[in-house]
C-alpha positions as CSV (number, residue, x, y, z in Angstrom):
1,X,-110.6,63.3,33.2
2,X,-110.5,59.6,34.3
3,X,-113.2,57.4,32.5
4,X,-113.7,55.6,35.9
5,X,-115.1,59.0,37.2
6,X,-117.9,58.8,34.6
7,X,-118.6,55.2,35.4
8,X,-118.6,56.2,39.1
9,X,-121.1,58.9,38.4
10,X,-123.4,56.6,36.3
11,X,-123.6,54.2,39.1
12,X,-124.3,56.8,41.7
13,X,-126.9,58.4,39.5
14,X,-128.6,55.0,39.2
15,X,-128.5,53.9,42.9
16,X,-128.6,57.4,44.5
17,X,-126.5,55.8,47.5
18,X,-122.7,56.4,48.0
19,X,-122.3,53.1,49.9
20,X,-124.2,50.9,47.5
21,X,-122.6,52.5,44.4
22,X,-118.9,52.1,46.0
23,X,-119.7,48.5,46.7
24,X,-120.7,48.1,42.9
25,X,-117.6,49.9,41.7
26,X,-115.5,47.7,44.0
27,X,-113.8,50.5,45.8
28,X,-114.0,51.9,49.4
29,X,-116.6,54.6,50.1
30,X,-114.0,57.1,50.9
31,X,-112.1,56.5,47.5
32,X,-115.5,56.5,45.6
33,X,-116.4,59.9,47.4
34,X,-113.0,61.2,46.2
35,X,-113.6,60.4,42.6
36,X,-117.0,61.9,42.5
37,X,-115.6,65.1,44.0
38,X,-112.8,65.0,41.4
39,X,-115.4,64.8,38.7
40,X,-117.3,67.7,40.3
41,X,-114.0,69.7,40.3
42,X,-113.4,69.1,36.6
43,X,-117.0,69.9,35.8
44,X,-116.9,73.1,37.9
45,X,-120.1,72.6,39.7
46,X,-121.7,70.2,42.3
47,X,-123.2,67.2,40.6
48,X,-124.9,65.6,43.6
49,X,-127.1,67.2,46.1
50,X,-125.9,65.5,49.5
51,X,-128.3,67.3,51.7
52,X,-131.1,65.0,50.6
53,X,-131.9,61.2,51.4
54,X,-131.6,59.6,49.0
55,X,-129.0,61.9,47.4
56,X,-130.1,63.5,44.0
57,X,-128.5,64.7,40.9
58,X,-128.2,68.7,40.7
59,X,-129.2,70.5,37.5
60,X,-125.6,70.2,36.5
61,X,-125.6,66.6,37.2
62,X,-128.7,65.9,35.1
63,X,-127.2,68.0,32.4
64,X,-123.8,65.8,32.5
65,X,-125.4,62.5,33.0
66,X,-126.7,61.8,29.4
67,X,-123.2,63.2,28.1
68,X,-121.3,60.6,30.4
69,X,-123.4,57.7,29.4
70,X,-122.9,58.3,25.9
71,X,-119.2,58.9,26.3
72,X,-118.6,55.6,28.2
73,X,-120.5,53.7,25.5
74,X,-118.7,55.3,22.7
75,X,-115.2,54.8,24.4
76,X,-116.1,51.2,25.4
77,X,-117.2,50.3,21.9
78,X,-114.3,52.0,20.3
79,X,-111.9,50.3,22.6
80,X,-113.5,46.9,21.9
81,X,-113.1,47.5,18.1
82,X,-109.5,48.6,18.6
83,X,-108.8,45.5,20.8
84,X,-110.4,43.4,18.1
85,X,-108.1,44.6,15.5
86,X,-105.0,44.3,17.8
87,X,-105.9,40.9,18.8
88,X,-105.9,39.6,15.2
89,X,-103.0,37.0,15.1
90,X,-102.6,37.2,19.1
91,X,-106.0,35.5,19.8
92,X,-103.9,32.8,21.6
93,X,-102.4,35.3,24.0
94,X,-103.4,34.5,27.7
95,X,-104.3,37.8,29.4
96,X,-103.6,38.7,33.0
97,X,-104.5,41.7,35.0
98,X,-102.3,41.6,38.2
99,X,-101.0,43.9,41.0
100,X,-97.7,45.6,40.3
101,X,-95.8,43.6,43.1
102,X,-97.3,40.2,42.3
103,X,-96.5,40.7,38.8
104,X,-92.8,41.6,39.5
105,X,-92.2,39.3,42.3
106,X,-94.4,36.1,41.4
107,X,-96.1,35.9,38.1
108,X,-93.0,36.5,36.1
109,X,-91.3,33.5,37.6
110,X,-94.5,31.4,37.2
111,X,-94.9,32.2,33.5
112,X,-91.1,31.1,33.1
113,X,-92.0,27.7,34.8
114,X,-95.2,27.3,32.7
115,X,-93.3,27.8,29.4
116,X,-91.3,24.8,30.2
117,X,-94.7,22.9,29.8
118,X,-96.3,25.1,27.2
119,X,-93.5,26.2,24.9
120,X,-96.0,28.1,22.5
121,X,-97.4,30.1,25.5
122,X,-98.0,33.8,24.8
123,X,-99.1,36.2,27.7
124,X,-100.1,39.8,27.9
125,X,-99.9,41.2,31.4
126,X,-101.6,44.3,32.6
127,X,-100.0,45.5,36.0
128,X,-102.2,47.9,37.7
129,X,-104.3,48.7,40.9
130,X,-106.7,46.4,42.5
131,X,-109.8,48.2,41.5
132,X,-108.5,48.4,37.8
133,X,-107.6,44.6,37.8
134,X,-110.9,43.7,39.2
135,X,-112.7,45.8,36.5
136,X,-110.6,44.3,33.6
137,X,-111.6,40.9,34.7
138,X,-115.2,41.6,35.3
139,X,-115.5,43.2,31.7
140,X,-113.9,40.3,30.2
141,X,-110.7,42.1,29.1
142,X,-108.5,39.7,30.7
143,X,-108.7,35.9,31.3
144,X,-107.2,35.6,34.7
145,X,-106.5,38.0,37.6
146,X,-104.0,37.6,40.4
147,X,-104.2,39.5,43.6
148,X,-103.7,39.1,47.4
149,X,-106.3,37.7,49.9
150,X,-106.2,37.9,53.7
151,X,-108.4,36.4,56.2
152,X,-109.8,39.7,57.4
153,X,-109.7,41.8,54.3
154,X,-110.7,40.6,50.7
155,X,-111.0,42.3,47.4
156,X,-114.5,43.8,46.8
157,X,-115.5,41.6,43.9
158,X,-118.5,39.4,43.5
159,X,-117.1,35.7,43.2
160,X,-120.3,34.1,42.7
161,X,-119.6,33.7,39.0
162,X,-115.9,33.4,39.2
163,X,-113.4,30.4,40.0
164,X,-110.7,30.9,42.4
165,X,-107.4,29.2,43.1
166,X,-105.1,29.9,46.1
167,X,-101.6,29.7,44.5
168,X,-99.0,30.9,47.1
169,X,-98.5,31.9,50.7
170,X,-96.8,35.2,51.2
171,X,-96.3,37.1,54.6
172,X,-96.5,40.6,55.2
173,X,-93.6,41.7,57.4
174,X,-92.4,45.0,59.0
175,X,-88.8,45.7,57.8
176,X,-86.3,48.5,57.4
177,X,-82.9,49.1,55.8
178,X,-80.6,47.2,58.3
179,X,-78.0,50.0,58.8
180,X,-81.0,52.4,59.5
181,X,-82.7,50.3,61.8
182,X,-79.6,49.6,63.9
183,X,-78.6,53.4,64.0
184,X,-82.2,54.5,64.8
185,X,-83.0,51.7,67.1
186,X,-86.1,50.8,65.4
187,X,-87.9,48.0,67.2
188,X,-91.6,47.4,67.4
189,X,-91.2,45.2,70.3
190,X,-89.2,47.6,72.4
191,X,-91.4,49.2,75.1
192,X,-91.6,53.1,75.3
193,X,-89.5,53.5,71.9
194,X,-89.1,56.9,70.3
195,X,-91.3,57.6,67.2
196,X,-90.4,55.5,64.4
197,X,-90.5,57.0,60.7
198,X,-93.2,55.0,59.1
199,X,-93.8,54.5,55.2
200,X,-97.5,53.9,54.7
201,X,-99.8,52.8,52.1
202,X,-102.7,54.8,50.6
203,X,-105.4,55.0,53.3
204,X,-108.3,52.3,52.9
205,X,-106.2,50.5,50.4
206,X,-105.9,46.6,50.6
207,X,-102.7,46.5,52.2
208,X,-103.4,49.5,54.4
209,X,-106.3,47.8,56.0
210,X,-104.2,44.5,56.5
211,X,-101.4,46.5,58.2
212,X,-104.0,48.5,60.3
213,X,-105.5,45.0,61.5
214,X,-102.0,44.0,62.6
215,X,-100.7,47.5,64.1
216,X,-103.8,49.1,65.2
217,X,-104.5,47.2,68.4
218,X,-100.8,47.3,69.5
219,X,-100.6,51.2,68.9
220,X,-97.0,51.1,67.8
221,X,-95.0,54.5,68.1
222,X,-95.0,55.0,64.4
223,X,-94.8,58.5,62.6
224,X,-96.0,58.6,59.2
225,X,-93.7,60.4,57.0
226,X,-94.5,59.0,53.6
227,X,-97.6,57.6,51.8
228,X,-97.8,55.7,48.6
229,X,-100.0,53.2,46.7
230,X,-97.2,50.9,45.1
231,X,-95.3,48.3,47.1
232,X,-92.3,48.9,44.8
233,X,-92.0,52.5,45.5
234,X,-92.3,51.9,49.3
235,X,-89.8,49.3,49.1
236,X,-87.3,51.9,47.4
237,X,-87.9,54.2,50.3
238,X,-87.3,51.6,52.7
239,X,-83.9,50.6,50.9
240,X,-82.9,54.1,51.1
241,X,-83.1,54.0,54.9
242,X,-86.2,56.3,55.2
243,X,-88.1,54.3,57.6
244,X,-90.1,51.2,58.4
245,X,-92.7,49.7,56.2
246,X,-94.8,46.5,56.0
247,X,-93.9,44.5,52.7
248,X,-94.7,41.4,51.4
249,X,-92.0,38.9,51.8
250,X,-91.8,38.0,48.3
251,X,-90.9,41.4,47.4
252,X,-87.8,41.7,49.7
253,X,-86.7,38.1,49.8
254,X,-83.4,38.8,48.2
255,X,-82.7,41.8,50.3
256,X,-83.7,39.6,53.5
257,X,-81.3,37.0,52.6
258,X,-78.5,39.4,52.0
259,X,-79.0,41.2,55.1
260,X,-79.9,44.6,53.3
261,X,-83.1,44.6,55.3
262,X,-84.2,43.2,58.5
263,X,-87.4,42.6,60.0
264,X,-88.1,45.2,63.0
265,X,-90.8,43.1,64.9
266,X,-91.5,39.7,65.9
267,X,-94.3,37.2,64.9
268,X,-97.0,39.3,66.4
269,X,-96.5,42.0,63.8
270,X,-96.6,39.8,60.8
271,X,-99.5,38.2,59.0
272,X,-100.1,35.7,56.0
273,X,-101.3,36.8,52.7
274,X,-102.4,34.5,49.9
275,X,-101.7,35.1,46.2
276,X,-105.0,34.0,44.6
277,X,-106.2,33.8,40.9
278,X,-109.6,34.4,39.7
279,X,-111.2,33.7,36.5
280,X,-114.6,33.4,34.7
281,X,-113.5,29.6,34.0
282,X,-116.5,28.9,31.8
283,X,-115.4,31.6,29.3
284,X,-111.6,30.6,29.0
285,X,-110.3,29.8,25.7
286,X,-108.3,26.9,25.0
287,X,-104.8,28.6,25.8
288,X,-106.1,30.3,28.9
289,X,-107.7,26.9,30.1
290,X,-104.3,25.2,29.8
291,X,-102.7,28.0,31.8
292,X,-105.5,28.0,34.5
293,X,-105.1,24.2,35.0
294,X,-101.3,24.6,35.4
295,X,-101.5,27.5,38.0
């Protein structure tokens, strides 16, 4: 059981619309539908009648809804109480939610830099998926969220009540292990090339949509052999010589400089990403405000 499944189900029961519920839950409609199906699989019966418009709860769905609402409420209240106890003596910690790759390849270094100006700085970092990072920020469980932005794809989050800072320019580039690329002749610019093994991101994830915007119009000879949601795991497969992947430049900067990995396509296959910070600036405490001003 995933608590998010119950939250998704609550939202769908209220909106009776998959598209609107997915937007409110800040995930793609396909991912939202998969989570509702996962909950139905867990329950052992259909919860939504999809044959009507708008959709309706089935008898099983109506039976589960008040239980789901009560469970979410009780778990949320208990979590708040646990955090309140845990935060005693650590109320000056600045809390971040951040994508795994940004945490490892950008935020850790920025925290080191900020500690030169703020020697007493204390931080708590939650590295997770984009949807979880957004949810933690919206719920007030963290002070600042770091994520990627792209000119054509942005996180599905209502920025009306949030402040945003663009912190760093990154680039998404197609790379492969040097030896494997040379042996296999992997080159996206080569016409009539043989199929190239491709290491992809989860379908409809943020980075998958960015890559699709780059590669889709060119129809490169890519054959998907591996799919994963984490940049660091895809990077590991690249270093093993398994295939080609689009990786943030910050994630492979050291390997590029050493020549362990090489680009496998020119400028047309690259795009710029921005690492951005979001916060409810008006709600920041003194320590978090100092960090926000330094970012």
